[in-house]
C-alpha positions in Angstrom: -77.6 73.5 -50.6 -74.4 73.4 -52.7 -73.6 71.6 -56.0 -70.7 69.2 -56.0 -68.6 69.0 -59.2 -67.6 65.8 -61.0 -63.9 66.1 -59.7 -65.2 66.4 -56.1 -67.5 63.5 -56.4 -64.7 61.3 -57.9 -62.4 62.4 -55.0 -65.1 61.7 -52.4 -66.4 58.4 -53.8 -63.3 56.7 -55.2 -60.5 58.7 -53.6 -59.1 59.6 -57.0 -58.4 62.8 -58.8 -59.7 63.3 -62.4 -56.3 64.1 -63.7 -54.6 60.8 -62.4 -57.5 58.7 -63.8 -57.2 60.5 -67.2 -53.4 59.6 -67.3 -54.3 55.9 -66.7 -57.1 55.9 -69.2 -54.8 57.4 -71.8 -52.2 54.7 -71.3 -55.1 52.1 -71.4 -56.2 53.5 -74.8 -52.6 52.9 -76.1 -53.2 49.2 -76.0 -56.5 49.5 -78.1 -59.1 48.0 -75.6 -62.5 46.7 -76.8 -65.6 45.6 -74.9 -64.4 42.0 -74.2 -61.0 43.3 -72.9 -62.7 45.8 -70.6 -65.0 43.1 -69.2 -62.0 40.8 -68.6 -60.4 43.8 -66.5 -63.6 44.2 -64.6 -63.5 40.6 -63.7 -59.9 40.7 -62.7 -60.7 43.7 -60.3 -63.2 41.4 -58.5 -60.8 38.5 -58.5 -57.8 40.4 -57.3 -55.4 38.1 -59.0 -56.0 35.4 -61.7 -54.7 33.7 -64.7 -55.9 34.7 -68.3 -57.5 31.3 -68.7 -59.5 31.6 -65.5 -60.7 35.1 -66.4 -61.8 33.9 -69.9 -63.8 31.0 -68.3 -65.4 33.4 -65.8 -66.4 35.6 -68.8 -67.9 32.7 -70.6 -65.4 32.9 -73.4 -63.2 30.3 -75.1 -60.1 30.1 -72.8 -57.7 28.8 -75.7 -56.7 30.0 -79.1 -57.3 33.5 -80.4 -59.2 34.7 -77.4 -56.3 33.7 -75.0 -53.7 35.2 -77.3 -55.4 38.5 -77.7 -56.0 38.9 -74.0 -52.4 37.8 -73.3 -51.0 40.3 -75.6 -53.4 43.0 -74.1 -52.3 42.2 -70.6 -48.6 42.1 -71.5 -49.0 45.6 -72.9 -50.7 46.7 -69.7 -47.7 45.3 -67.7 -45.4 47.3 -69.8 -47.5 50.5 -69.1 -47.4 49.7 -65.4 -51.1 49.2 -65.0 -50.8 45.5 -64.3 -48.2 43.3 -62.7 -47.6 39.7 -63.3 -46.1 37.0 -61.2 -45.1 33.6 -62.6 -45.7 30.7 -60.2 -44.7 27.3 -61.7 -46.1 27.1 -65.1 -48.9 29.7 -64.5 -48.7 33.4 -64.9 -51.0 35.5 -62.6 -51.9 39.0 -63.4 -53.1 41.7 -60.9 -53.6 45.4 -60.7 -50.8 47.7 -59.3 -51.6 48.6 -55.7 -51.9 52.4 -56.5 -53.9 51.9 -59.6 -56.9 54.5 -59.9 -58.2 52.5 -62.8 -58.9 49.5 -60.6 -60.8 51.6 -58.2 -62.8 53.2 -61.0 -63.6 49.8 -62.7 -65.3 48.6 -59.6 
């Protein structure tokens, strides 16, 4: 019987290397996440693509005012860091993870 290390487990289960995940987490930390922001990201992983207002409603949070503004600022920072992408359709802006995002696979 052999012992499998943490990096091998990550590679086998999620298909990611610890180094690439650490890089994305360090980028994520630059935008100062908190518990609510991480929960919103987890909901986004499940929805694939969504508006901020819809994500806030699904999380049971107020989808206007300060909550909306803080999540929007957070998502805009993640777009600049190339963790998320955004697409404007009409008046709505949809956010989704980059296709090769290891953070997305890890948050599932």
